[in-house]
N, C-alpha and C positions, 0 to 999 in steps of 0.2 A: 333379090335384096328385099323387095316389098314383102315377099312371103315370110322372110325371116323376121321382119319387124312385126308383121301381123301375128306370127306365132308367139313372139315375146309379149305382146300386149295381151293376148288371150291367156297366157300363163300368169301374168301379173294381176289381172283383174280380180280373180277370186281372193288373192291375198289382200288387196285394197278393200274389197267389200267386207272381208272378215274383220279388218281393222276398224272399219267404220261402224259396225254393228256391235262391237264389244262394249259391254256395260259393266259398271261397278255396282255391286249390290250392297245396300245398307244392311249391316248385320242386325239391326234392331227391328226395322219394319219391313225389310226385304225389298224396298223400293230401289230401282236401278237408276244409275246416273252415268253420264258420258265421261266424267272426269273426277279425279280424286278431290279437286277443289270444290266441285259441286256437291260431292258427298259430304265434305267437311262443313260446308255452309248449311246443308240440310240438317246435319246432326246438331249443329250449334243452335239452330232455330227451333227444330221440332223436338229434339230429345235432350235439351239442356236441363240439368237438375236445378230446381229453384234454390236460390241462396237463402240460407237461414239468417233471419234478421236477429241481431243481438237485442235482447230485451233492454228497454230503457230503464235505467236505475234512477230512482228519485234521489235528489240531493240529500245527503246525510244531515240530520238535525239532532240537536241535543235538547232534551226535555228537562225542565226544572221539576223535580219530584214534589216540591212543596206547593207550587201554584199552578203547574200545568203548562206554562208558557214554553215555547220552543225557540231555539236559537240556532244560527248557522255555524257557530263555532264554540268550542269549549271556553275560549277566552271571554266571549260575550256572556255565556252562561255563568261563569264564575263572577264576572263583574255584576251581573244581575243579582246573584245570590248574596253577594257581599253588601251591595248598596241599595237594592230596590225591592227585593222580594218581601211581600207582606201577606202571604197566604193565598187563599182561594181567589181566583179571578174569573171573569166571564169571558168566554171566547167569542168569536165573531158570530156564532150561531145563537148567542145569548143563553147558552147552557152553562151551568156552573161546572167549572173544572175542579175536581176534588183533589186534595193533597193525598199523597200516598200515606199508608199507615206509618205512624211514628215519625213522619216528616216534621222537622222543627222549623217553625216560621215565626215571624214577628207578630205580636198581637194586632188584631184588627182595629179599625176605628170604632167609635162609640155607637154607631147605628145599630149594630147587633145587640149591644147591651141595653140600648133604649127600648128595643122591641121586647127584650126579655122582661124589662121592668113593666112594660105595658101589658104583658101577658100574665101578670100576677093577679089572682082572683081573690077578692075579699070573702072570707068565710065568717058569717055571723056566729057568735058564740051560742052555746046551747048545751043541753044535756041529752045523752043518748046511752043506749045499752051497748057496751063494747064486749065483743066475744060472740061465740056461736050460741044460738038458742038451743034449748033442750030439744032433743028429737032430730037434730041434724045428723044424719047417718054418716056424713062425710067428715065430720069434725074430729079433731084430735084433742087429747087431754089438755094441751097447752092453750087451747082456745076457750077453755072454761075456767071458772064460771062466767056467764054473762053478768056484767056488773055495770052500774050506773057511773058515768063519767061526765063531768062538767068542764067545758072548755071556754076560755075567753076568745074573742075574735082574733083571727090571724089571716095572713095571706098564704096562698099556695099557688104553685105554677100551673097554668092552664095545660101546659105540655111537659113531657119529660125533657130534660136538658138535651139539646141537640148537639151534634158534632160541630156545627157552625159556632154555637155559643161557647163550647169548650175551647175551640181553637182561638176564639177571640180573647180568651182569658189566659190560656196556658201556652198557646203558640205551638201546640202539637196535637196529634190525633191518635189515641191509642186503640181505636175501635177495630174490631175484626170485620165488620160489615161497614164499608165506607160509603158515606153519602151525607151531604151537608144537612139535610132535613131528617136524617135518621137519628134516633136517640143515640147519644154517646154510650158506649159500653166498654167492657174490659177495664173498668175502673174500680179500684178498691175503696173501702170506706176511708182509708187514710188519704188516698188521692182526692177524694171529694172534699176533705177538709182543706187541703192545699188549694184546690180550686175555689172554694168559698172564701177563704182568707184573701186570695188575690182579687176575687170579684168584689168583695167589700171594700178593699183598698182602692179599686178603680172607680167604684160607684158611690162610695160613702154610705151605702146601706148596710143592713145587718141581716143578710141572707143566712140561712142555715138549712140543714136537713129537717124535715118535719119530725116531730115525735111520733111514736107509733100510734098514740091516741089521735093526734091531729090527722095522721094519714088515714086511719080507718073512718073517722068522722067525715072527712072530705070525700073519701071513696063512696061512702053511703049516701052522700048528697047533703050533708049538714042538716039544717033544720027541715030541708025538703025531702029527706030520705024516705025511700019506700022499702018494703020488705023484698029485696032482691038478692040473689046469690052473688051477682057480679056488680060492678060499678056502673049502675044505670039501667040494668036490664036483667031479666031472668034468663035471657038467651045469650049465651056466650059469644056466638058469632057476630052479634050486633055491635058489641062494644070492645072486643078484644082480639088480638092476634095471639094464637096459641098453637099447640101441637097439630091440631086438625086443620088449620087454614093458613099457617104462616109460611109453609114450604121451607123450613129450616133457615129462616133469615128474619132480621128485624124489618120493620116497615116505617115509612115516613110518618111522623107524628101527626095526629089529628085526622086520620083517614076513617076511623070508626066513629060511631055515634058517641056523643058526650054523655056524662051523667047529669043529674039534676042541677049541679052547680056549673055546668059547662066545662067540666074537666075531661080531658081526653086521655085514653090509654091508662087509666088507673087499673084496669084489668089487662094483663098480658103485655106483649111487646118486649119490655125488659123488666126485670125485678128492680125495685126502687129501694135504695138504702134509706134507713131511718136513723135518727139520732141515738136511739136507745141501745143499751146493752140488752142482751137476750137472757131471759130466765123463764124456763117452762112453767114455773109455779108463780110467776109474778102477779097474775090476776087474782090470786087468793088473798093478797094483802096490798094491792095497788092503791095509791091515793085516789080520792074521788074527784079532785080538782086539778086540772093541768098536770097529769102525771108525766114524769120525765124519765121513767124507767129505772132499773136498778142502779145503784151507785158504782158497781163494777161488774166485770164478767169476762168471759173468754170470747164470746161471739157478739156481733152486732146484728140488729134486726134488719131484714129486708122484706118487702111486701109486694103483692100484686100479681105474682106469676109472670111468666115470660113466654117468648115465642116457642119454646120447646116443651112447655108444660101441658099436662092434661087438665081437664076441667076442675078436678078436685082441688088442685093447687092454685087455681085462679080465683077462688072465692074471696070475698072482701074480708073474711075473718081469718083466713089462713095465714099462719106465721111461719116465717123461715128465717134462717140466720147463717152467717158465715164469719170467719175470722176477719178482723179489720184489714188485713193485708191481702185477702183473697180477691181475685179478679178473674173474670171470664167474659165471654161474648154475650152473656145474657144478664149481666149486672150493670145497672145504670143508676140514675138519680132524678129526683124532682126537687125543686127548691121550695122553701117555705120562708116566712118572715113574720115575726111577731109585731104587733102594733106597738109603736113607741108610747111609753106611759105619759 
């Protein structure tokens, strides 16, 4: 009997040993484990795929196109636009938030208009020779003959009218290049008349566009004028933004050197509308005192050249013109005002 038991145990031992040494292999790293549970635990910890985190999305906001403020709902935005919006505002970083092109807003307070008034420069009257001098190879026939013109004192803007000033009066911004300190552009001669009428109503003054003679006299420096091709210098880059340095855009007013009267951007940046009708032969029979231009015509004068012009068209004597309804991204204005009698 003992022998039978011994034989049974000897037969069973290899089977038990084989069962004890059997291992389960991880299909990924080939490591062996004693049980399926151990394998699953290993796979969960060592070979688990990282979970993709969903990107956090910012809360949706609604921006007022007129003044730049943002709101958390359309309802708040509409309420603001109906009752509160008053044009450009400053954000928390103290940077001006500019209105979108053609955005309609309520006129600003009078601070902008007060600064405009303070920036009007008195030009003493005097006599000067208007037109291109003989021998100027770049001159055109409508710049001749050079002729003596006498002007009485008047005021003219130190800067071109800015978008901030236009918005303060008109409540909208037509400009193609948007910026509060950039000159307003894309305005027709007719638009300028509407602007001036509203401005005069708001201020009680008698602003106007300068006559062509007033513009050239002021660009030359008035009584202090020197013999320079451009307004304040014989070097175009010193005083004007033009085709060679403007990089296809307007620039903030007052960044270049002024002329002898302290006027900025009389050369370049944007063309400036004048009051006069254009006549290529007007200089042949123009009045010698305070000329106002022809009585009628098809085109209105603009002067000074612009950011897309070459040097020839930026000279102080160069005359250009457009139809009164014409507008583009290089046509702007500068204000003038005659002294009250």
